[in-house]
C-alpha positions in Angstrom: -0.2 0.6 0.1 1.2 3.2 -0.9 0.2 6.3 1.2 1.3 10.1 1.0 1.0 12.6 4.0 1.2 16.5 2.5 1.7 19.0 5.4 0.8 22.5 3.5 1.9 24.9 6.2 2.9 28.9 6.6 6.4 28.6 5.6 6.8 25.1 3.8 5.4 22.5 2.1 6.1 18.9 3.3 5.4 15.6 1.5 5.7 11.9 3.0 5.5 8.8 0.8 5.1 5.6 2.7 4.9 2.3 1.2 3.6 -1.1 2.9 4.4 1.3 6.7 7.7 2.2 5.8 8.8 5.8 4.8 10.3 5.4 1.4 10.5 9.7 0.3 10.1 12.5 2.6 10.5 16.5 0.8 9.9 20.1 1.1 9.9 23.2 0.0 8.8 26.8 0.6 5.1 27.4 0.7 5.5 30.8 -1.7 2.8 32.5 -3.4 2.1 29.9 -5.5 1.1 27.3 -3.3 -1.5 25.0 -5.5 1.6 25.2 -8.3 4.1 24.4 -5.7 2.7 21.3 -4.1 1.8 19.6 -7.0 5.6 20.3 -8.2 6.7 18.7 -4.9 4.4 16.1 -5.4 5.6 15.3 -8.6 9.0 15.3 -7.6 8.7 13.1 -4.5 6.8 10.4 -6.5 9.6 10.3 -9.3 12.5 10.2 -6.1 10.3 7.1 -5.3 10.0 5.2 -8.7 6.2 5.5 -8.5 3.4 6.3 -10.9 0.6 8.8 -9.6 -1.5 5.6 -10.3 -0.1 3.4 -7.9 -0.8 5.5 -5.2 -3.5 4.5 -3.0 -4.3 7.5 -0.2 -3.4 11.1 -0.2 -4.1 12.9 3.0 -3.6 16.8 3.4 -3.3 19.0 6.4 -1.5 22.3 7.6 -3.2 25.8 7.1 -3.2 25.5 3.4 -4.6 22.0 2.9 -7.5 23.2 0.8 -5.1 24.2 -2.3 -4.1 20.0 -2.8 -7.3 19.6 -4.4 -6.1 16.4 -5.5 -5.9 14.8 -2.3 -8.3 11.8 -1.3 -8.7 13.4 2.3 -8.0 16.1 4.3 -7.2 16.5 7.9 -6.7 19.5 10.5 -3.6 19.8 11.7 -4.1 18.6 15.5 -5.2 15.4 13.7 -1.8 14.9 12.1 0.2 15.9 14.7 -1.4 13.4 17.4 -1.1 10.5 14.5 2.6 11.0 13.6 4.0 11.5 17.4 2.3 9.0 19.0 2.9 6.5 15.9 6.5 7.8 16.0 6.4 7.2 20.1 3.4 5.5 21.5 4.6 6.2 25.2 3.9 10.1 24.3 0.8 11.4 25.7 1.7 15.5 24.9 2.5 16.6 21.8 3.4 20.1 21.6 4.3 21.5 17.6 5.7 25.1 16.9 5.5 26.1 13.5 6.7 29.3 11.6 3.3 30.8 12.6 1.0 28.8 15.8 1.8 26.6 18.1 -0.7 24.2 19.5 -0.4 21.5 22.7 -2.2 18.3 22.5 -2.9 15.9 25.3 -3.8 12.1 23.8 -4.9 8.9 26.1 -3.3 6.0 26.2 -4.5 4.9 22.8 -3.1 7.8 21.1 -6.7 9.5 20.6 -7.1 13.3 21.4 -8.3 13.9 24.9 -8.3 18.6 24.5 -5.8 20.5 23.1 -5.2 24.4 23.1 -4.0 26.3 19.8 -1.5 29.8 19.9 -2.6 31.1 16.8 -2.9 34.8 17.8 0.7 36.4 17.9 3.6 35.2 16.2 5.8 35.8 19.9 4.6 32.0 20.3 6.1 30.3 17.5 9.1 30.3 14.7 8.1 33.3 13.1 9.3 35.3 16.4 12.4 33.2 16.8 13.4 34.3 13.6 12.1 37.9 13.6 15.0 38.3 17.3 17.5 36.5 15.5 17.7 39.4 12.7 17.3 41.6 15.0 20.9 40.1 16.8 21.9 40.0 13.1 23.1 36.5 13.7 22.1 33.4 11.0 18.8 31.5 12.4 20.4 28.0 12.6 22.8 29.5 15.0 20.7 31.2 17.7 19.7 28.1 19.7 23.4 27.4 19.9 24.4 30.8 20.9 21.7 31.0 23.6 23.4 28.0 25.2 26.2 29.9 26.0 24.3 32.4 29.0 23.7 31.7 32.2 21.7 34.7 33.0 18.1 35.1 33.5 16.8 38.5 31.5 13.0 38.6 31.5 11.5 40.1 28.3 8.7 42.0 29.3 6.9 42.7 25.8 4.8 40.2 24.4 4.3 41.2 20.7 6.7 40.8 18.2 7.3 44.1 17.5 7.5 45.7 20.4 9.7 42.8 21.3 12.3 43.8 18.2 12.6 47.4 20.0 13.0 45.5 23.6 16.0 43.5 21.9 17.3 46.9 20.0 17.3 48.3 23.7 19.4 45.8 25.0 21.8 45.7 22.3 22.4 49.5 23.0 22.7 48.8 27.2 25.4 46.2 25.6 24.0 43.3 26.8 25.8 39.9 25.0 24.3 38.6 22.6 23.9 34.8 24.1 21.9 36.3 26.9 19.7 38.0 24.7 18.9 35.2 22.7 18.4 32.9 25.8 16.1 35.3 27.1 13.9 35.2 23.8 13.9 31.2 24.0 12.5 31.4 27.4 9.9 33.9 26.5 8.9 31.6 23.5 8.7 28.8 25.8 7.0 30.6 28.9 4.2 30.9 26.2 4.2 27.7 24.8 4.2 26.4 28.5 1.0 28.3 29.3 -0.8 26.6 26.6 0.8 23.5 27.8 -0.8 23.8 31.1 -3.6 24.9 30.0 -5.1 21.5 28.7 -2.7 19.4 30.9 0.3 17.3 30.2 0.8 13.4 31.0 4.5 12.3 30.3 5.8 11.4 28.0 6.4 15.1 25.8 7.3 15.0 22.1 7.9 18.7 19.9 7.7 18.6 16.9 7.6 21.0 14.5 10.7 23.1 12.6 11.2 25.2 15.7 12.5 21.7 17.5 15.7 22.8 15.8 15.9 25.4 18.1 18.3 23.4 21.1 18.1 26.5 23.3 14.3 26.9 22.8 14.0 22.6 23.8 16.3 23.7 27.3 14.3 26.2 28.2 11.1 24.3 27.5 12.4 21.5 29.5 13.1 23.8 32.0 9.8 25.3 32.2 8.2 21.9 32.3 10.8 20.1 34.7 10.5 17.0 32.5 12.8 15.5 29.3 11.1 16.4 26.3 11.5 13.9 22.7 12.5 15.6 19.9 12.2 12.7 16.7 14.4 13.1 13.6 13.0 15.4 11.2 10.3 17.1 13.5 9.2 19.1 11.2 7.8 16.3 9.0 6.0 14.4 11.7 2.6 16.0 10.6 3.0 14.8 7.0 3.7 11.4 8.3 0.7 11.5 10.5 -1.6 12.3 7.4 0.1 9.4 5.4 -0.8 7.4 8.0 -4.7 7.8 8.0 -6.6 6.7 4.8 -10.2 6.9 6.0 
């Protein structure tokens, strides 16, 4: 059986192809302004990489904020359903799934069978998502991929008071003018994002084990801040940005 999951996010499109229960190919591309065309192009590329023709595909399930542009999908599901299915299939012991992407974060509590019990979404402000960290990295003039690593060099607690990405950027500039080391500012930013995510997690309640998925899971400094807030270790799967597409691929009916 050949199953495909397509996750159309705010920033990236991810496609996962599964054959007989095993991931054969996974790939991604920028969402861009031509989302519909970009989805089809990436889908065709994945089929080509797998050496599979469109007629051989048994199911195509779309998810993500832009899932409706996948007009050739056989099924469409919510981000929450895909995230829970993907994470608990990879790690059956996981009962709390934290998904933080470019534009929003979500916390999902699952039961022993991996079924969703409750969830919360932070979609009103970028201050609890990857776009916030990206904007702050630009303000600090450091590469995004080095942001988390840099924050690990800090041992100070510097509170970020701003609740909005726009005001937070001004606060970062003020800290720079005050000669505050960049690593201390980076840690303060990670702590601030982690605090907002933790509030959401506690709102729905969390049960061990905890998994973090989404692109922000590459930020090692954010993981450390989140673990400090939750006072627990967090499981981060390989290729965390593909977990929702993987979960979508698994759901065929």
